[in-house]
C-alpha positions as CSV (number, residue, x, y, z in Angstrom):
1,M,-111.4,-241.7,-37.3
2,D,-112.2,-238.3,-38.5
3,N,-114.7,-236.9,-36.1
4,H,-115.7,-234.0,-38.3
5,S,-116.8,-235.8,-41.4
6,G,-117.7,-239.1,-39.9
7,S,-115.5,-241.0,-42.3
8,C,-112.1,-242.6,-42.0
9,S,-109.3,-243.2,-44.4
10,I,-108.6,-246.6,-45.9
11,T,-105.4,-246.7,-44.0
12,Q,-107.3,-246.1,-40.7
13,T,-109.9,-248.6,-41.7
14,F,-107.3,-251.2,-42.5
15,V,-105.6,-250.7,-39.1
16,L,-109.0,-251.1,-37.5
17,L,-109.6,-254.3,-39.4
18,C,-106.1,-255.7,-38.5
19,T,-106.5,-255.0,-34.9
20,G,-110.0,-256.2,-34.5
21,T,-111.2,-252.8,-33.4
22,P,-114.9,-252.2,-34.1
23,I,-115.6,-249.9,-37.1
24,N,-118.4,-247.4,-36.2
25,R,-118.9,-246.0,-39.7
26,L,-118.3,-247.8,-42.9
27,P,-116.6,-246.1,-45.9
28,I,-118.7,-245.4,-48.9
29,M,-117.5,-245.9,-52.5
30,A,-119.6,-245.5,-55.7
31,K,-122.6,-244.7,-53.5
32,S,-122.5,-248.0,-51.7
33,V,-120.8,-249.5,-48.6
34,L,-117.3,-250.6,-49.4
35,D,-116.8,-254.4,-48.9
36,L,-114.2,-254.2,-46.2
37,Y,-113.7,-257.9,-46.0
38,E,-112.9,-258.0,-49.7
39,L,-110.7,-254.9,-49.5
40,Y,-108.7,-256.6,-46.6
41,N,-108.3,-259.8,-48.6
42,L,-107.2,-258.0,-51.8
43,V,-104.6,-255.9,-49.9
44,I,-103.2,-258.9,-47.9
45,A,-102.9,-260.9,-51.1
46,R,-100.7,-258.1,-52.5
47,G,-98.3,-258.0,-49.6
48,G,-100.2,-255.7,-47.2
49,L,-101.1,-252.1,-47.1
50,V,-97.5,-250.8,-47.2
51,D,-96.7,-252.8,-50.4
52,V,-100.0,-251.7,-52.0
53,I,-99.1,-248.0,-51.3
54,N,-95.4,-248.3,-52.2
55,K,-95.9,-250.3,-55.4
56,K,-99.0,-248.3,-56.4
57,L,-101.2,-251.3,-56.7
58,W,-104.5,-249.4,-56.2
59,Q,-105.7,-250.1,-59.7
60,E,-105.6,-253.8,-59.0
61,I,-107.5,-253.3,-55.8
62,I,-110.1,-251.3,-57.6
63,K,-110.6,-254.0,-60.2
64,G,-110.8,-256.7,-57.5
65,L,-113.5,-254.7,-55.7
66,H,-115.5,-254.5,-59.1
67,L,-115.9,-250.8,-58.8
68,P,-117.2,-249.0,-61.9
69,S,-114.6,-247.9,-64.3
70,S,-116.4,-244.5,-64.5
71,I,-114.8,-243.6,-61.1
72,T,-111.6,-242.1,-62.4
73,S,-110.4,-241.0,-59.0
74,A,-111.1,-244.4,-57.3
75,A,-107.5,-245.0,-56.3
76,F,-107.2,-241.5,-54.8
77,T,-110.6,-242.0,-53.0
78,L,-109.6,-245.3,-51.6
79,R,-106.4,-243.8,-50.1
80,T,-107.9,-240.6,-48.7
81,Q,-111.6,-241.2,-48.0
């Protein structure tokens, strides 16, 4: 967790989800709480976080989360939030 901004990266969030560690602050995307359960399922369905990163599958994840197409930096935001 990033103690300064109160947010965590998607990588950190994914690790917390995989280990069962409680998440104190939920990530925000498109001015709403990101559906972490759906994010987890979408990433797992594509081979896991490492595969999504290495194969650059973030656009598929964004579509699966039904995020607005107007967010042109959604892939970057998912990786670095």
